[in-house]
C-alpha positions as YAML, in Angstrom:
chain: A
units: angstrom
residues:
- id: 1
  name: UNK
  ca: [-0.19, -0.20, 0.22]
- id: 2
  name: UNK
  ca: [1.81, 3.53, -1.47]
- id: 3
  name: UNK
  ca: [1.10, 6.27, 1.67]
- id: 4
  name: UNK
  ca: [0.86, 9.43, -0.74]
- id: 5
  name: UNK
  ca: [1.75, 12.80, 0.53]
- id: 6
  name: UNK
  ca: [-0.76, 14.96, -0.37]
- id: 7
  name: UNK
  ca: [0.52, 18.44, 1.17]
- id: 8
  name: UNK
  ca: [2.25, 21.59, -0.22]
- id: 9
  name: UNK
  ca: [4.43, 23.95, 0.71]
- id: 10
  name: UNK
  ca: [2.50, 27.01, 1.32]
- id: 11
  name: UNK
  ca: [3.58, 31.01, 0.95]
- id: 12
  name: UNK
  ca: [3.95, 32.64, 3.78]
- id: 13
  name: UNK
  ca: [5.92, 35.65, 3.83]
- id: 14
  name: UNK
  ca: [4.47, 36.78, 7.41]
- id: 15
  name: UNK
  ca: [5.61, 33.72, 9.68]
- id: 16
  name: UNK
  ca: [8.74, 34.17, 8.17]
- id: 17
  name: UNK
  ca: [9.38, 37.70, 9.08]
- id: 18
  name: UNK
  ca: [7.79, 36.58, 12.97]
- id: 19
  name: UNK
  ca: [10.44, 33.99, 12.86]
- id: 20
  name: UNK
  ca: [13.22, 36.74, 12.10]
- id: 21
  name: UNK
  ca: [11.16, 38.90, 14.90]
- id: 22
  name: UNK
  ca: [11.02, 36.48, 17.27]
- id: 23
  name: UNK
  ca: [15.25, 36.68, 17.99]
- id: 24
  name: UNK
  ca: [14.33, 40.00, 19.26]
- id: 25
  name: UNK
  ca: [12.88, 37.90, 22.43]
- id: 26
  name: UNK
  ca: [16.35, 37.36, 24.04]
- id: 27
  name: UNK
  ca: [16.54, 41.23, 24.88]
- id: 28
  name: UNK
  ca: [13.14, 40.34, 27.98]
- id: 29
  name: UNK
  ca: [13.77, 36.88, 27.78]
- id: 30
  name: UNK
  ca: [16.79, 34.87, 28.55]
- id: 31
  name: UNK
  ca: [17.36, 31.82, 25.82]
- id: 32
  name: UNK
  ca: [13.88, 33.48, 24.01]
- id: 33
  name: UNK
  ca: [16.24, 34.77, 21.08]
- id: 34
  name: UNK
  ca: [17.35, 31.14, 20.19]
- id: 35
  name: UNK
  ca: [14.33, 29.13, 21.60]
- id: 36
  name: UNK
  ca: [11.60, 31.15, 19.43]
- id: 37
  name: UNK
  ca: [12.97, 30.69, 16.51]
- id: 38
  name: UNK
  ca: [13.92, 27.08, 16.54]
- id: 39
  name: UNK
  ca: [10.52, 25.72, 17.65]
- id: 40
  name: UNK
  ca: [8.94, 27.77, 14.47]
- id: 41
  name: UNK
  ca: [11.37, 26.83, 11.95]
- id: 42
  name: UNK
  ca: [11.17, 23.05, 13.10]
- id: 43
  name: UNK
  ca: [7.70, 22.89, 13.44]
- id: 44
  name: UNK
  ca: [6.67, 25.18, 10.14]
- id: 45
  name: UNK
  ca: [9.65, 23.99, 7.84]
- id: 46
  name: UNK
  ca: [7.95, 21.50, 5.92]
- id: 47
  name: UNK
  ca: [4.85, 23.89, 5.78]
- id: 48
  name: UNK
  ca: [6.52, 26.90, 4.45]
- id: 49
  name: UNK
  ca: [7.99, 27.03, 1.36]
- id: 50
  name: UNK
  ca: [11.55, 29.33, 2.64]
- id: 51
  name: UNK
  ca: [11.25, 28.42, 6.27]
- id: 52
  name: UNK
  ca: [13.76, 26.00, 5.45]
- id: 53
  name: UNK
  ca: [16.20, 28.67, 4.84]
- id: 54
  name: UNK
  ca: [15.80, 30.86, 6.40]
- id: 55
  name: UNK
  ca: [15.22, 28.79, 9.63]
- id: 56
  name: UNK
  ca: [18.22, 27.85, 9.27]
- id: 57
  name: UNK
  ca: [20.17, 31.17, 8.98]
- id: 58
  name: UNK
  ca: [18.36, 32.21, 12.13]
- id: 59
  name: UNK
  ca: [19.70, 29.31, 14.19]
- id: 60
  name: UNK
  ca: [23.19, 29.28, 13.11]
- id: 61
  name: UNK
  ca: [23.37, 33.35, 13.59]
- id: 62
  name: UNK
  ca: [21.98, 33.04, 16.89]
- id: 63
  name: UNK
  ca: [24.55, 29.66, 18.03]
- id: 64
  name: UNK
  ca: [27.00, 31.87, 16.65]
- id: 65
  name: UNK
  ca: [26.13, 34.98, 18.64]
- id: 66
  name: UNK
  ca: [26.18, 32.74, 21.89]
- id: 67
  name: UNK
  ca: [29.45, 31.89, 20.98]
- id: 68
  name: UNK
  ca: [31.34, 34.79, 20.35]
- id: 69
  name: UNK
  ca: [28.93, 36.21, 23.93]
- id: 70
  name: UNK
  ca: [31.06, 33.27, 25.33]
- id: 71
  name: UNK
  ca: [33.80, 34.11, 24.22]
- id: 72
  name: UNK
  ca: [33.91, 37.73, 24.64]
- id: 73
  name: UNK
  ca: [33.73, 37.09, 29.00]
- id: 74
  name: UNK
  ca: [37.41, 35.34, 29.03]
- id: 75
  name: UNK
  ca: [38.38, 38.03, 26.69]
- id: 76
  name: UNK
  ca: [37.53, 40.99, 28.97]
- id: 77
  name: UNK
  ca: [38.89, 39.32, 32.53]
- id: 78
  name: UNK
  ca: [42.53, 38.84, 29.97]
- id: 79
  name: UNK
  ca: [42.66, 41.41, 27.45]
- id: 80
  name: UNK
  ca: [39.94, 43.86, 28.40]
- id: 81
  name: UNK
  ca: [39.08, 44.03, 24.33]
- id: 82
  name: UNK
  ca: [36.67, 41.17, 24.76]
- id: 83
  name: UNK
  ca: [33.85, 44.08, 25.94]
- id: 84
  name: UNK
  ca: [34.03, 45.58, 22.60]
- id: 85
  name: UNK
  ca: [33.13, 41.79, 21.35]
- id: 86
  name: UNK
  ca: [30.45, 41.92, 23.75]
- id: 87
  name: UNK
  ca: [29.02, 45.08, 23.28]
- id: 88
  name: UNK
  ca: [29.50, 44.44, 19.44]
- id: 89
  name: UNK
  ca: [27.61, 41.30, 19.43]
- id: 90
  name: UNK
  ca: [24.38, 42.83, 21.06]
- id: 91
  name: UNK
  ca: [24.46, 45.66, 17.90]
- id: 92
  name: UNK
  ca: [24.88, 42.82, 15.50]
- id: 93
  name: UNK
  ca: [22.13, 41.01, 17.16]
- id: 94
  name: UNK
  ca: [19.81, 44.15, 17.31]
- id: 95
  name: UNK
  ca: [19.85, 45.38, 13.69]
- id: 96
  name: UNK
  ca: [20.03, 42.07, 12.02]
- id: 97
  name: UNK
  ca: [17.34, 39.89, 12.63]
- id: 98
  name: UNK
  ca: [15.32, 43.38, 11.50]
- id: 99
  name: UNK
  ca: [17.27, 44.32, 8.44]
- id: 100
  name: UNK
  ca: [16.48, 39.78, 8.10]
- id: 101
  name: UNK
  ca: [12.75, 40.68, 8.79]
- id: 102
  name: UNK
  ca: [12.25, 43.14, 5.99]
- id: 103
  name: UNK
  ca: [15.16, 40.75, 3.53]
- id: 104
  name: UNK
  ca: [12.34, 37.70, 3.97]
- id: 105
  name: UNK
  ca: [9.04, 40.60, 3.36]
- id: 106
  name: UNK
  ca: [10.78, 41.38, 0.29]
- id: 107
  name: UNK
  ca: [11.50, 38.18, -0.60]
- id: 108
  name: UNK
  ca: [14.72, 37.42, -0.73]
- id: 109
  name: UNK
  ca: [17.53, 35.75, 0.87]
- id: 110
  name: UNK
  ca: [19.02, 35.83, 4.52]
- id: 111
  name: UNK
  ca: [21.80, 37.69, 4.74]
- id: 112
  name: UNK
  ca: [23.68, 36.88, 8.70]
- id: 113
  name: UNK
  ca: [26.83, 38.97, 9.63]
- id: 114
  name: UNK
  ca: [29.22, 37.06, 10.63]
- id: 115
  name: UNK
  ca: [27.48, 33.87, 11.11]
- id: 116
  name: UNK
  ca: [29.41, 30.00, 11.64]
- id: 117
  name: UNK
  ca: [27.08, 27.35, 9.41]
- id: 118
  name: UNK
  ca: [26.52, 24.93, 12.36]
- id: 119
  name: UNK
  ca: [23.29, 23.85, 10.29]
- id: 120
  name: UNK
  ca: [23.41, 23.46, 6.42]
...
């Protein structure tokens, strides 16, 4: 017996935009910047056309930011330059989700600055 899957992917730019903007929850809730896009991406990547590409980019960006922040803390004690890395991570972590939400609403591919590709 053959099982046929009739589910088709739909285009939902608003959900992709919300996924990018959900990264800003980290400024209000601790790990909300990683958890919210991860949940949205995992639950809708088979249902929404562009969600897989945008979700991977957002999760990779948040993991990269977390790594930069963790590495900047000892750098503050050792070199004093870690404070610049920490400030840069906070600024980039606030600006890039907004930029990529605008790109998603225009139908463009995501482009995150200094992202390490953990998930490909």
